[in-house]
C-alpha positions in Angstrom: 235.2 50.5 160.0 234.3 51.6 155.9 233.7 47.2 155.5 231.6 47.3 158.4 229.8 50.3 157.6 229.5 49.3 153.4 227.9 45.6 154.5 225.2 47.0 156.9 224.6 49.5 154.1 224.4 46.6 151.9 221.8 44.4 153.5 219.4 47.8 154.5 219.4 47.9 150.6 218.8 44.4 150.3 216.0 44.4 152.7 214.7 47.6 151.0 214.3 46.1 147.6 213.1 42.6 148.7 210.5 44.1 151.0 208.8 46.5 148.1 206.6 44.6 145.1 204.4 45.4 142.4 201.4 43.9 143.9 198.9 46.0 145.7 199.0 46.0 149.3 194.9 46.4 150.1 193.0 44.5 147.3 190.5 46.7 145.6 186.9 46.0 146.7 184.1 45.5 143.9 181.1 46.2 145.1 178.0 43.5 144.5 176.3 43.6 141.4 172.1 43.0 142.0 170.0 42.1 139.6 166.3 41.2 139.6 163.6 40.2 137.0 160.0 38.7 137.5 160.2 36.0 135.0 157.2 36.7 132.8 153.5 35.1 133.1 151.9 33.3 135.9 153.4 29.5 136.3 149.9 28.3 137.4 146.9 29.8 138.6 146.3 29.0 142.6 144.0 28.4 145.1 144.7 30.8 148.6 143.7 27.9 150.4 146.1 26.0 148.3 149.1 28.3 149.2 152.4 26.9 151.4 155.3 28.3 151.1 157.0 24.9 152.7 156.1 23.3 149.5 159.1 25.7 147.4 159.9 26.4 144.5 163.7 27.7 145.5 166.3 26.7 143.2 170.3 28.5 142.4 173.2 28.3 141.1 177.0 29.5 142.8 179.6 29.7 140.5 181.4 33.4 139.6 177.5 34.9 139.6 174.9 33.3 142.0 171.7 32.7 140.7 168.6 32.1 142.3 164.8 31.5 141.3 161.7 31.3 143.8 157.8 31.3 143.3 155.4 34.3 145.3 152.4 34.6 145.1 150.4 37.2 143.4 147.3 38.5 142.6 146.6 37.3 138.4 145.9 40.6 137.0 148.7 42.1 136.1 150.7 39.4 135.3 153.6 41.2 134.4 156.3 44.2 136.4 154.4 43.9 139.4 157.3 43.4 141.6 160.5 45.3 143.5 163.0 43.6 145.0 165.8 44.8 147.3 168.4 43.4 148.8 171.8 43.3 151.6 174.7 41.9 152.6 175.9 41.3 156.0 179.0 39.0 156.0 178.1 35.1 154.9 173.8 36.6 155.0 171.6 38.0 151.8 168.9 39.5 152.9 166.5 39.9 150.2 163.1 41.8 150.1 159.8 41.6 147.5 156.5 43.5 147.6 154.0 43.6 145.1 153.1 47.1 143.7 150.3 46.2 141.8 146.6 46.1 142.5 144.3 43.2 143.2 142.0 43.5 140.3 140.8 40.1 139.3 139.8 37.2 141.7 142.5 34.6 141.3 146.3 33.7 142.5 149.4 32.7 140.3 152.7 31.5 141.3 155.3 33.9 139.3 159.2 32.9 139.1 162.0 36.4 140.4 165.1 35.4 139.6 167.7 37.4 140.6 171.6 37.3 139.8 174.6 38.5 142.3 178.1 39.2 141.2 181.2 40.1 143.4 180.5 37.7 146.2 183.0 36.6 148.3 182.1 34.3 150.5 182.0 30.6 149.6 178.6 29.9 151.5 175.7 32.5 152.4 172.7 31.9 154.3 169.9 33.4 152.1 166.5 34.9 153.6 164.1 36.4 151.6 160.8 38.3 153.1 157.8 39.0 150.4 155.2 41.8 151.5 156.9 41.7 155.3 156.2 38.0 155.7 158.9 35.5 155.8 159.3 33.3 152.4 162.4 31.4 153.2 165.4 30.5 154.7 167.9 28.6 152.6 171.6 27.3 152.9 173.5 28.6 149.6 177.4 26.5 149.1 179.7 27.8 145.8 
């Protein structure tokens, strides 16, 4: 009887020891880091009649950090610090909203480049939506 009890205790102790590990039960989730900036200057003056968002200048790279450049049209004056950018992420979809905060001081329109960077993204593919002053601007598939 003592032998069986010793074997059961040894097995129970072995199972307990083998089931323990140094790894975390849950992985820590890092929050996505987001930064956005307007690339300085006017890329080229454009006529309002020639603005076509289908002819986009959307480009991205996606390794550890997702880097996205895209164009928005805005008044030529002033040509810096005029855009506010916000974002949200839901599952595999990234929503970006860009707003123009500057007054229209000149009678010309320029194409501006917005540069975004997002880190700590865990999916290998995302659907990227961009909205500019409450108008739909871009819908792009992004792959790592």
